[in-house]
TITORTOR-396349 format. One record per residue (C-alpha): residue number from 1; residue in three letters; x, y, z. Coordinates in steps of 0.05 Angstrom, whole numbers, always signed. Example, Ala and Ser with C-alpha at 12.3 -4.5 7.8 and 13.67 -1.06 7.14 Angstrom:
2
 num residu   east  north     up
   1    Ala   +246    -90   +156
   2    Ser   +273    -21   +143
// end
This chain:
389
 num residu   east  north     up
   1    Met  +2921  +1616  +2381
   2    Lys  +2961  +1673  +2352
   3    Thr  +2938  +1736  +2317
   4    Gln  +2961  +1807  +2305
   5    Val  +2904  +1844  +2339
   6    Ala  +2859  +1814  +2392
   7    Ile  +2793  +1851  +2394
   8    Ile  +2752  +1844  +2458
   9    Gly  +2680  +1861  +2443
  10    Gly  +2637  +1840  +2385
  11    Gly  +2594  +1901  +2380
  12    Pro  +2596  +1951  +2323
  13    Ser  +2662  +1985  +2342
  14    Gly  +2700  +1919  +2350
  15    Leu  +2670  +1890  +2287
  16    Leu  +2684  +1954  +2247
  17    Leu  +2756  +1956  +2269
  18    Gly  +2764  +1882  +2252
  19    Gln  +2734  +1892  +2182
  20    Leu  +2777  +1952  +2166
  21    Leu  +2840  +1915  +2188
  22    His  +2819  +1852  +2150
  23    Arg  +2816  +1891  +2086
  24    Arg  +2888  +1912  +2097
  25    Gly  +2911  +1841  +2109
  26    Ile  +2918  +1850  +2185
  27    Asp  +2895  +1789  +2224
  28    Thr  +2846  +1796  +2282
  29    Val  +2806  +1753  +2329
  30    Val  +2741  +1781  +2358
  31    Leu  +2716  +1758  +2426
  32    Glu  +2644  +1771  +2448
  33    Arg  +2614  +1756  +2517
  34    Lys  +2542  +1748  +2493
  35    Thr  +2510  +1709  +2437
  36    Lys  +2502  +1738  +2368
  37    Ala  +2426  +1739  +2377
  38    His  +2433  +1779  +2441
  39    Val  +2479  +1830  +2409
  40    Leu  +2430  +1838  +2351
  41    Ser  +2372  +1847  +2399
  42    Arg  +2400  +1910  +2430
  43    Ile  +2360  +1972  +2414
  44    Arg  +2406  +2031  +2401
  45    Ala  +2407  +2097  +2365
  46    Gly  +2414  +2102  +2290
  47    Val  +2438  +2172  +2271
  48    Leu  +2504  +2164  +2233
  49    Glu  +2554  +2221  +2225
  50    Arg  +2589  +2230  +2159
  51    Gly  +2653  +2200  +2188
  52    Leu  +2620  +2135  +2208
  53    Ala  +2585  +2129  +2141
  54    Ala  +2652  +2139  +2106
  55    Leu  +2685  +2085  +2150
  56    Met  +2629  +2036  +2132
  57    Arg  +2643  +2049  +2058
  58    Glu  +2718  +2041  +2068
  59    Ala  +2705  +1975  +2104
  60    Gly  +2664  +1951  +2044
  61    Val  +2600  +1941  +2084
  62    Ala  +2559  +2001  +2062
  63    Glu  +2517  +1972  +2005
  64    Arg  +2454  +1962  +2047
  65    Met  +2466  +2025  +2087
  66    Asp  +2471  +2067  +2024
  67    Arg  +2408  +2034  +1996
  68    Glu  +2363  +2035  +2057
  69    Ala  +2387  +2091  +2102
  70    Ile  +2346  +2155  +2107
  71    Arg  +2385  +2218  +2092
  72    His  +2370  +2276  +2138
  73    Asp  +2390  +2345  +2116
  74    Gly  +2365  +2378  +2180
  75    Ala  +2326  +2371  +2245
  76    Leu  +2271  +2409  +2281
  77    Ile  +2282  +2444  +2347
  78    Ala  +2218  +2459  +2385
  79    Tyr  +2204  +2497  +2449
  80    Gly  +2132  +2505  +2469
  81    Glu  +2092  +2519  +2406
  82    Asp  +2152  +2550  +2371
  83    Ser  +2199  +2510  +2327
  84    Phe  +2252  +2521  +2275
  85    Arg  +2291  +2478  +2227
  86    Leu  +2366  +2471  +2232
  87    Asp  +2391  +2459  +2161
  88    Phe  +2453  +2415  +2164
  89    Thr  +2471  +2420  +2091
  90    Gln  +2464  +2496  +2089
  91    Arg  +2501  +2508  +2154
  92    Ala  +2553  +2453  +2153
  93    Gly  +2554  +2426  +2082
  94    His  +2538  +2354  +2103
  95    Ser  +2479  +2311  +2123
  96    Val  +2469  +2251  +2170
  97    Leu  +2440  +2182  +2157
  98    Val  +2387  +2147  +2198
  99    Tyr  +2405  +2073  +2198
 100    Gly  +2397  +2031  +2260
 101    Gln  +2458  +2009  +2300
 102    Thr  +2430  +1938  +2298
 103    Glu  +2432  +1940  +2222
 104    Ile  +2504  +1964  +2223
 105    Thr  +2522  +1907  +2269
 106    Arg  +2485  +1857  +2225
 107    Asp  +2522  +1881  +2163
 108    Leu  +2589  +1875  +2199
 109    Tyr  +2573  +1805  +2224
 110    Asp  +2555  +1784  +2154
 111    Ala  +2620  +1811  +2127
 112    Arg  +2663  +1778  +2180
 113    Glu  +2629  +1711  +2170
 114    Ala  +2636  +1716  +2095
 115    Ala  +2711  +1730  +2104
 116    Gly  +2718  +1670  +2150
 117    Ala  +2752  +1714  +2202
 118    Pro  +2754  +1686  +2274
 119    Leu  +2696  +1707  +2318
 120    Glu  +2680  +1674  +2385
 121    Phe  +2616  +1683  +2425
 122    Glu  +2599  +1669  +2498
 123    Val  +2670  +1679  +2522
 124    Glu  +2679  +1684  +2597
 125    Asp  +2733  +1700  +2648
 126    Val  +2771  +1746  +2600
 127    Glu  +2838  +1770  +2625
 128    Ile  +2890  +1814  +2590
 129    His  +2962  +1798  +2607
 130    Gly  +3027  +1832  +2589
 131    Ala  +2994  +1895  +2559
 132    Asp  +3054  +1935  +2581
 133    Thr  +3102  +1887  +2546
 134    Asp  +3117  +1871  +2473
 135    Ala  +3080  +1805  +2479
 136    Pro  +3009  +1815  +2506
 137    Ser  +2959  +1758  +2511
 138    Val  +2886  +1748  +2525
 139    Arg  +2862  +1690  +2567
 140    Tyr  +2790  +1669  +2569
 141    Ser  +2744  +1608  +2570
 142    Val  +2689  +1581  +2526
 143    Asn  +2643  +1528  +2555
 144    Gly  +2690  +1522  +2613
 145    Gln  +2750  +1507  +2569
 146    Pro  +2810  +1554  +2578
 147    Arg  +2839  +1588  +2517
 148    Gln  +2893  +1639  +2502
 149    Ile  +2908  +1687  +2445
 150    Asp  +2979  +1713  +2437
 151    Cys  +2979  +1778  +2398
 152    Asp  +3016  +1842  +2381
 153    Phe  +2961  +1888  +2406
 154    Val  +2895  +1886  +2444
 155    Ala  +2836  +1931  +2425
 156    Gly  +2787  +1938  +2483
 157    Cys  +2719  +1949  +2451
 158    Asp  +2682  +1915  +2508
 159    Gly  +2641  +1972  +2537
 160    Phe  +2638  +2006  +2605
 161    His  +2631  +1941  +2644
 162    Gly  +2685  +1903  +2605
 163    Val  +2754  +1882  +2629
 164    Ser  +2795  +1927  +2585
 165    Arg  +2790  +1994  +2621
 166    Lys  +2801  +1961  +2689
 167    Thr  +2865  +1929  +2663
 168    Ile  +2898  +1997  +2663
 169    Pro  +2928  +2006  +2733
 170    Asp  +2888  +2050  +2780
 171    His  +2946  +2097  +2792
 172    Leu  +2952  +2111  +2718
 173    Arg  +2878  +2118  +2702
 174    Arg  +2838  +2182  +2712
 175    Glu  +2762  +2181  +2706
 176    Tyr  +2714  +2239  +2697
 177    Glu  +2639  +2233  +2705
 178    Lys  +2574  +2272  +2706
 179    Val  +2509  +2237  +2724
 180    Tyr  +2445  +2272  +2702
 181    Pro  +2385  +2272  +2750
 182    Phe  +2336  +2243  +2699
 183    Gly  +2330  +2189  +2646
 184    Trp  +2297  +2177  +2578
 185    Leu  +2237  +2133  +2572
 186    Gly  +2238  +2106  +2501
 187    Ile  +2189  +2064  +2461
 188    Leu  +2193  +2031  +2393
 189    Ser  +2128  +2026  +2354
 190    Glu  +2108  +2001  +2285
 191    Thr  +2079  +2068  +2266
 192    Pro  +2099  +2120  +2214
 193    Pro  +2143  +2176  +2242
 194    Val  +2107  +2240  +2261
 195    His  +2156  +2280  +2217
 196    Asp  +2206  +2263  +2163
 197    Glu  +2263  +2292  +2205
 198    Leu  +2280  +2286  +2279
 199    Ile  +2244  +2333  +2328
 200    Tyr  +2280  +2355  +2391
 201    Ala  +2229  +2387  +2439
 202    Ser  +2241  +2428  +2502
 203    Thr  +2180  +2442  +2546
 204    Asp  +2162  +2458  +2618
 205    Arg  +2142  +2385  +2625
 206    Gly  +2211  +2361  +2602
 207    Phe  +2247  +2339  +2540
 208    Ala  +2220  +2297  +2483
 209    Leu  +2250  +2268  +2420
 210    Cys  +2215  +2241  +2358
 211    Ser  +2260  +2195  +2317
 212    Met  +2252  +2136  +2270
 213    Arg  +2285  +2073  +2244
 214    Asn  +2249  +2069  +2177
 215    Pro  +2184  +2095  +2146
 216    Asn  +2143  +2046  +2187
 217    Leu  +2183  +2041  +2252
 218    Ser  +2186  +2100  +2300
 219    Arg  +2228  +2113  +2362
 220    Tyr  +2202  +2163  +2413
 221    Tyr  +2231  +2188  +2479
 222    Ile  +2208  +2230  +2537
 223    Gln  +2249  +2255  +2596
 224    Cys  +2229  +2218  +2659
 225    Ser  +2249  +2209  +2732
 226    Leu  +2306  +2162  +2749
 227    Tyr  +2259  +2129  +2798
 228    Asp  +2210  +2109  +2743
 229    Asn  +2205  +2038  +2715
 230    Pro  +2182  +2023  +2645
 231    Glu  +2124  +1983  +2675
 232    Asp  +2100  +2047  +2709
 233    Trp  +2083  +2074  +2640
 234    Thr  +2026  +2045  +2599
 235    Asp  +2028  +2058  +2525
 236    Lys  +1968  +2104  +2532
 237    Ala  +2003  +2145  +2586
 238    Phe  +2066  +2151  +2544
 239    Trp  +2029  +2175  +2482
 240    Glu  +1989  +2225  +2522
 241    Glu  +2051  +2254  +2554
 242    Leu  +2089  +2256  +2488
 243    Lys  +2033  +2296  +2456
 244    Leu  +2035  +2347  +2512
 245    Arg  +2109  +2359  +2497
 246    Leu  +2101  +2371  +2422
 247    Pro  +2076  +2431  +2384
 248    Arg  +2002  +2421  +2370
 249    Arg  +2010  +2411  +2295
 250    Phe  +2055  +2350  +2309
 251    Ala  +2014  +2324  +2368
 252    Asp  +1951  +2325  +2326
 253    Ser  +1983  +2284  +2270
 254    Leu  +2019  +2234  +2315
 255    Val  +2000  +2162  +2298
 256    Thr  +2001  +2118  +2360
 257    Gly  +2002  +2043  +2369
 258    Pro  +2026  +1987  +2414
 259    Ser  +2099  +1991  +2436
 260    Ile  +2143  +1933  +2415
 261    Glu  +2199  +1955  +2462
 262    Lys  +2200  +2000  +2522
 263    Ser  +2260  +2019  +2565
 264    Ile  +2290  +2074  +2608
 265    Ala  +2361  +2098  +2595
 266    Pro  +2398  +2139  +2648
 267    Leu  +2439  +2198  +2623
 268    Arg  +2512  +2205  +2641
 269    Ser  +2577  +2231  +2615
 270    Phe  +2641  +2192  +2628
 271    Val  +2713  +2195  +2603
 272    Thr  +2774  +2156  +2623
 273    Glu  +2845  +2178  +2608
 274    Pro  +2890  +2153  +2579
 275    Met  +2859  +2109  +2525
 276    Arg  +2923  +2070  +2515
 277    Trp  +2967  +2031  +2562
 278    Gly  +3025  +1996  +2529
 279    Arg  +2996  +1953  +2474
 280    Leu  +2924  +1958  +2500
 281    Phe  +2878  +2009  +2468
 282    Leu  +2809  +2029  +2493
 283    Cys  +2755  +2042  +2442
 284    Gly  +2683  +2066  +2448
 285    Asp  +2643  +2056  +2512
 286    Ala  +2704  +2024  +2545
 287    Ala  +2733  +2094  +2548
 288    His  +2675  +2143  +2545
 289    Ile  +2599  +2151  +2549
 290    Val  +2557  +2210  +2527
 291    Pro  +2484  +2226  +2539
 292    Pro  +2442  +2205  +2480
 293    Thr  +2424  +2278  +2465
 294    Gly  +2455  +2290  +2397
 295    Ala  +2469  +2217  +2381
 296    Lys  +2544  +2217  +2394
 297    Gly  +2554  +2149  +2427
 298    Leu  +2566  +2103  +2368
 299    Asn  +2594  +2161  +2327
 300    Thr  +2648  +2176  +2379
 301    Ala  +2666  +2103  +2381
 302    Ala  +2674  +2106  +2306
 303    Ser  +2724  +2163  +2312
 304    Asp  +2764  +2119  +2360
 305    Val  +2763  +2064  +2308
 306    His  +2788  +2113  +2255
 307    Tyr  +2848  +2134  +2296
 308    Leu  +2865  +2064  +2319
 309    Tyr  +2857  +2033  +2250
 310    His  +2903  +2084  +2218
 311    Gly  +2954  +2077  +2275
 312    Leu  +2956  +2001  +2267
 313    Arg  +2960  +2007  +2191
 314    Asp  +3019  +2054  +2198
 315    Phe  +3053  +2004  +2245
 316    Tyr  +3044  +1943  +2200
 317    Glu  +3052  +1977  +2132
 318    Asn  +3105  +2029  +2147
 319    Asn  +3138  +2003  +2211
 320    Ser  +3119  +2069  +2245
 321    Thr  +3093  +2076  +2316
 322    Glu  +3072  +2149  +2310
 323    Gly  +2998  +2133  +2299
 324    Ile  +2992  +2085  +2358
 325    Asp  +3036  +2130  +2402
 326    Arg  +2989  +2188  +2390
 327    Tyr  +2924  +2148  +2390
 328    Ser  +2901  +2168  +2460
 329    Glu  +2918  +2241  +2448
 330    Lys  +2881  +2245  +2382
 331    Ala  +2821  +2204  +2405
 332    Leu  +2812  +2243  +2470
 333    Arg  +2815  +2310  +2435
 334    Arg  +2755  +2292  +2394
 335    Val  +2720  +2254  +2451
 336    Trp  +2720  +2316  +2494
 337    Lys  +2691  +2358  +2438
 338    Ala  +2635  +2307  +2431
 339    Glu  +2625  +2307  +2506
 340    Arg  +2620  +2383  +2504
 341    Phe  +2567  +2382  +2450
 342    Ser  +2526  +2329  +2486
 343    Trp  +2532  +2367  +2552
 344    Trp  +2512  +2433  +2520
 345    Phe  +2453  +2403  +2482
 346    Ser  +2429  +2364  +2543
 347    Ala  +2432  +2425  +2588
 348    Leu  +2394  +2466  +2535
 349    Met  +2336  +2418  +2523
 350    His  +2321  +2386  +2591
 351    Arg  +2286  +2410  +2654
 352    Phe  +2328  +2397  +2716
 353    Pro  +2300  +2382  +2785
 354    Gly  +2299  +2447  +2825
 355    Gln  +2309  +2489  +2763
 356    Asn  +2288  +2562  +2775
 357    Met  +2257  +2611  +2728
 358    Phe  +2323  +2646  +2714
 359    Asp  +2352  +2580  +2687
 360    Thr  +2289  +2569  +2645
 361    Lys  +2293  +2640  +2617
 362    Met  +2366  +2627  +2599
 363    Gln  +2346  +2564  +2561
 364    Ile  +2293  +2602  +2523
 365    Ala  +2342  +2658  +2507
 366    Glu  +2393  +2607  +2482
 367    Leu  +2341  +2574  +2438
 368    Asp  +2319  +2641  +2410
 369    Phe  +2391  +2659  +2396
 370    Leu  +2402  +2593  +2361
 371    Arg  +2339  +2604  +2320
 372    Ser  +2360  +2674  +2296
 373    Asn  +2436  +2669  +2291
 374    Ala  +2470  +2637  +2230
 375    Ala  +2537  +2629  +2266
 376    Ala  +2504  +2592  +2324
 377    Gln  +2467  +2547  +2275
 378    Ser  +2531  +2532  +2238
 379    Ala  +2567  +2513  +2302
 380    Met  +2511  +2466  +2322
 381    Ala  +2504  +2436  +2252
 382    Glu  +2580  +2423  +2247
 383    Asn  +2579  +2386  +2313
 384    Tyr  +2516  +2347  +2296
 385    Val  +2538  +2321  +2228
 386    Gly  +2606  +2305  +2259
 387    Leu  +2671  +2343  +2268
 388    Pro  +2725  +2320  +2220
 389    Tyr  +2774  +2266  +2244
// end
């Protein structure tokens, strides 16, 4: 099989890149290790920066998003019984959308299938060959049958555990990592959200987040030990702990119910450099991971898609290599800014093991400064709604 761009990974970043390129007449093949049902069963965040929303519209897959997404013009920051609202539109001139990552993926699958563009599931034994030459190829198997794609470029959108990052030789690849000493216990429940905007709460008991997927589907998180298991937490214990971490007016109005999904996510920051080797480009979690604080994971992957899409367009439409030559540089510059924001917000809102009272007082002072200072609010709002590409 031959194509122009082989995309490894059938999650939202690979599908979005493929859809954008398809609309410019650039051929792609998407390879996915899991089944479609498995990909669509993943529970992920759903806060969309303005840049990701614009890419969805450019890709022609935004009709349902624009109809069903919940626009958020701000968020609440709580510490103890105190809270304040950060107004995104006032401080940054933009809002965010709440629309589940699963729904984005579903919309992109529908578009790819409608276009009849190649998409293979349950691929195994993926290998990238000749990435440092002018004729790369991807070898893999489906149902034990070997296959090969000859292509111009390979886009590695296959996540942290995929083959793409590891294809870059060790002596050329630099990796940076911070592992946080706690996780997030999250539940999904068919209950109305406790508030019409997200609540980020910092307390002596640890962090909490109140989020939602739609008016009847809520997503809640509490900071927990890395040694906990979801089975350690009954629904009753979770709700009781969440209430203790919210200001009383929200705790008293919280509607509880059975969880329909419960999981623990560890928190870590990770970046690999460079994000390009020859004709192989890393995109999304294949190159970087951020803590979920601030919802930058999918949004940072979208910025990679933006830079790679425009670089490939420039190559095919203008015979220019400037965009692909500068892809890693441009993507990493924005990645590190997203990492900085997630690192700052995580350090501000969580309680760390062994944290002393000086550190706690510094967090309270920072929150009070954020509450009272317009410039600090503008800086946070600009990062939250998404820095420009």
